[in-house]
C-alpha positions as CSV (number, residue, x, y, z in Angstrom):
1,X,-175.2,-41.5,-59.7
2,X,-175.2,-45.2,-59.4
3,X,-173.2,-47.5,-57.1
4,X,-172.0,-51.1,-57.4
5,X,-173.1,-53.4,-54.5
6,X,-171.5,-56.6,-55.6
7,X,-173.2,-59.9,-56.0
8,X,-176.4,-60.3,-53.9
9,X,-179.8,-61.7,-54.3
10,X,-181.4,-58.4,-55.4
11,X,-184.9,-59.5,-56.2
12,X,-187.6,-57.5,-54.4
13,X,-190.3,-58.1,-53.4
14,X,-190.0,-61.7,-52.3
15,X,-193.1,-63.4,-51.0
16,X,-193.1,-64.9,-47.5
17,X,-194.1,-68.5,-48.2
18,X,-195.2,-70.7,-45.4
19,X,-194.5,-74.3,-46.3
20,X,-196.6,-76.8,-44.4
21,X,-195.8,-80.6,-44.1
22,X,-196.4,-83.5,-41.8
23,X,-193.5,-85.3,-40.2
24,X,-193.3,-89.1,-40.2
25,X,-194.9,-88.9,-36.7
26,X,-197.9,-87.0,-38.1
27,X,-196.9,-83.7,-36.4
28,X,-197.4,-80.5,-38.3
29,X,-194.3,-78.7,-39.4
30,X,-194.3,-75.3,-41.0
31,X,-191.3,-73.4,-42.4
32,X,-191.0,-69.8,-43.6
33,X,-189.3,-69.9,-47.0
34,X,-188.2,-66.7,-48.7
35,X,-186.5,-68.3,-51.8
36,X,-189.3,-69.5,-53.9
37,X,-192.0,-68.6,-56.4
38,X,-194.3,-69.6,-59.2
39,X,-192.6,-71.7,-61.8
40,X,-195.4,-72.3,-64.3
41,X,-199.2,-72.1,-64.5
42,X,-199.6,-74.9,-62.0
43,X,-196.1,-75.2,-60.5
44,X,-194.2,-73.6,-57.6
45,X,-190.6,-73.9,-56.9
46,X,-188.9,-73.7,-53.4
47,X,-185.2,-73.7,-52.6
48,X,-184.4,-75.5,-49.4
49,X,-181.2,-76.3,-47.5
50,X,-180.4,-80.0,-47.5
51,X,-180.7,-80.3,-43.7
52,X,-184.3,-78.9,-43.4
53,X,-186.9,-81.0,-41.7
54,X,-189.4,-79.7,-44.2
55,X,-187.4,-81.2,-47.0
56,X,-187.3,-84.6,-45.3
57,X,-191.1,-84.4,-44.8
58,X,-191.7,-83.4,-48.4
59,X,-189.6,-86.4,-49.6
60,X,-191.5,-88.7,-47.3
61,X,-195.1,-87.5,-48.0
62,X,-194.6,-86.4,-51.6
63,X,-196.8,-83.4,-50.7
64,X,-196.7,-79.9,-49.1
65,X,-198.8,-76.8,-48.8
66,X,-197.6,-73.3,-49.4
67,X,-199.5,-70.4,-47.8
68,X,-198.9,-66.7,-48.1
69,X,-198.0,-65.1,-44.8
70,X,-200.2,-62.1,-43.9
71,X,-199.8,-59.0,-41.8
72,X,-201.9,-60.3,-39.0
73,X,-199.7,-63.3,-38.5
74,X,-196.2,-61.9,-39.2
75,X,-195.0,-62.7,-35.6
76,X,-195.8,-66.4,-36.1
77,X,-194.5,-66.4,-39.7
78,X,-191.2,-64.9,-38.6
79,X,-190.8,-67.3,-35.7
80,X,-191.5,-70.3,-38.1
81,X,-188.6,-69.0,-40.2
82,X,-186.1,-68.8,-37.4
83,X,-186.9,-71.8,-35.2
84,X,-185.9,-75.2,-36.4
85,X,-188.1,-78.2,-36.4
86,X,-185.0,-80.4,-36.1
87,X,-184.3,-79.0,-32.6
88,X,-187.7,-77.7,-31.4
89,X,-190.3,-80.4,-31.1
90,X,-193.1,-78.1,-30.2
91,X,-192.3,-75.4,-32.9
92,X,-195.7,-75.3,-34.5
93,X,-197.6,-75.6,-31.2
94,X,-195.8,-72.5,-29.8
95,X,-197.4,-70.3,-32.5
96,X,-201.0,-70.9,-31.4
97,X,-201.9,-71.5,-35.1
98,X,-204.4,-74.2,-36.2
99,X,-203.9,-76.8,-38.8
100,X,-206.4,-78.9,-40.8
101,X,-205.5,-81.8,-43.1
102,X,-205.8,-80.9,-46.8
103,X,-208.5,-83.0,-48.4
104,X,-206.3,-83.3,-51.6
105,X,-202.7,-83.8,-50.4
106,X,-201.0,-85.3,-47.3
107,X,-200.1,-81.9,-45.9
108,X,-201.7,-79.4,-43.5
109,X,-203.6,-76.1,-44.3
110,X,-202.9,-73.5,-41.6
111,X,-206.3,-71.9,-41.0
112,X,-205.0,-68.4,-40.1
113,X,-203.2,-67.8,-43.4
114,X,-205.8,-66.7,-45.9
115,X,-204.5,-68.4,-49.1
116,X,-202.9,-71.8,-49.3
117,X,-201.7,-73.8,-52.4
118,X,-202.0,-77.6,-52.0
119,X,-199.1,-79.2,-53.8
120,X,-197.9,-82.6,-54.9
121,X,-194.1,-83.1,-55.2
122,X,-193.3,-83.0,-59.0
123,X,-189.6,-83.0,-58.9
124,X,-186.5,-82.1,-56.9
125,X,-182.9,-81.4,-58.0
126,X,-179.8,-80.3,-56.3
127,X,-178.8,-76.8,-57.4
128,X,-176.0,-74.6,-56.0
129,X,-175.8,-76.5,-52.7
130,X,-179.6,-76.4,-52.1
131,X,-182.5,-78.5,-53.2
132,X,-185.0,-77.1,-55.6
133,X,-188.4,-78.6,-54.9
134,X,-191.1,-78.2,-57.5
135,X,-194.7,-78.8,-56.6
136,X,-197.7,-79.2,-58.8
137,X,-200.5,-77.0,-57.4
138,X,-203.5,-79.1,-57.3
139,X,-205.8,-76.6,-55.6
140,X,-205.8,-73.1,-54.1
141,X,-207.7,-73.0,-50.8
142,X,-208.8,-69.5,-49.8
143,X,-210.6,-67.8,-47.0
144,X,-213.7,-66.2,-48.5
145,X,-213.0,-62.9,-46.8
146,X,-210.2,-62.1,-49.2
147,X,-212.4,-62.6,-52.3
148,X,-213.9,-59.7,-54.3
149,X,-217.4,-59.5,-55.5
150,X,-216.5,-61.7,-58.6
151,X,-215.0,-64.5,-56.5
152,X,-211.4,-63.6,-57.3
153,X,-208.6,-63.0,-54.8
154,X,-208.3,-59.3,-53.9
155,X,-204.6,-58.6,-53.1
156,X,-205.7,-55.7,-51.0
157,X,-207.8,-57.9,-48.7
158,X,-205.1,-60.6,-48.6
159,X,-202.7,-58.4,-46.6
160,X,-199.8,-60.5,-47.8
161,X,-196.3,-59.5,-46.7
162,X,-193.0,-59.4,-48.6
163,X,-189.5,-59.9,-47.5
164,X,-186.7,-57.4,-48.0
165,X,-183.3,-59.1,-48.1
166,X,-181.5,-55.8,-48.3
167,X,-182.5,-54.6,-44.8
168,X,-184.0,-57.9,-43.4
169,X,-187.5,-56.4,-43.0
170,X,-191.1,-57.1,-44.0
171,X,-193.3,-54.9,-46.1
172,X,-197.1,-55.0,-46.6
173,X,-198.4,-55.3,-50.1
174,X,-199.5,-51.9,-51.2
175,X,-202.5,-50.6,-53.0
176,X,-203.5,-51.2,-56.6
177,X,-202.2,-48.4,-58.9
178,X,-202.4,-49.7,-62.4
179,X,-204.0,-52.5,-64.5
180,X,-201.6,-55.1,-65.9
181,X,-201.6,-55.6,-69.6
182,X,-203.3,-52.2,-69.9
183,X,-201.2,-49.4,-68.4
184,X,-198.6,-49.8,-71.2
185,X,-201.0,-50.0,-74.1
186,X,-200.4,-46.5,-75.2
187,X,-196.8,-47.3,-76.1
188,X,-198.1,-49.8,-78.6
189,X,-199.6,-47.0,-80.7
190,X,-197.5,-45.2,-83.3
């Protein structure tokens, strides 16, 4: 039996995206963004409320970074999604995380998050009361400990977390169970 739940954002899993920017004063600002994802081979889209400090910083610097939150730093990632940089001047400092300036864009790389996309602002547009920010991914910076023997990112080593909007919880990315563009091949045969 099936049941109607009404209108809700029912996409799962949702990545926990950590958006890093610099304020006009040069201070690191990081925000946990649940509404976002890949928008092309070299594009990422984020949906931000109009009053976010992160949006103001992106507009000023024309750059940002997007890191994937991991299990080891979920406490800090969750905090960065609930505290506001508009009202808490020491928001980033409270986490104990460490930032380093990206060599490619005017935005910080948070050292503890194992994978970071360095992005230039490509476009923004108001949509449904929020601002869609699209960035061009100019580089992916990764901690070597999450690479496999062929130099590719191993999702199992990444320990990325996902957000569940249904129950307001986080999940760890699970184990590999099938190969993409392969597991369904038998259905192509007649």
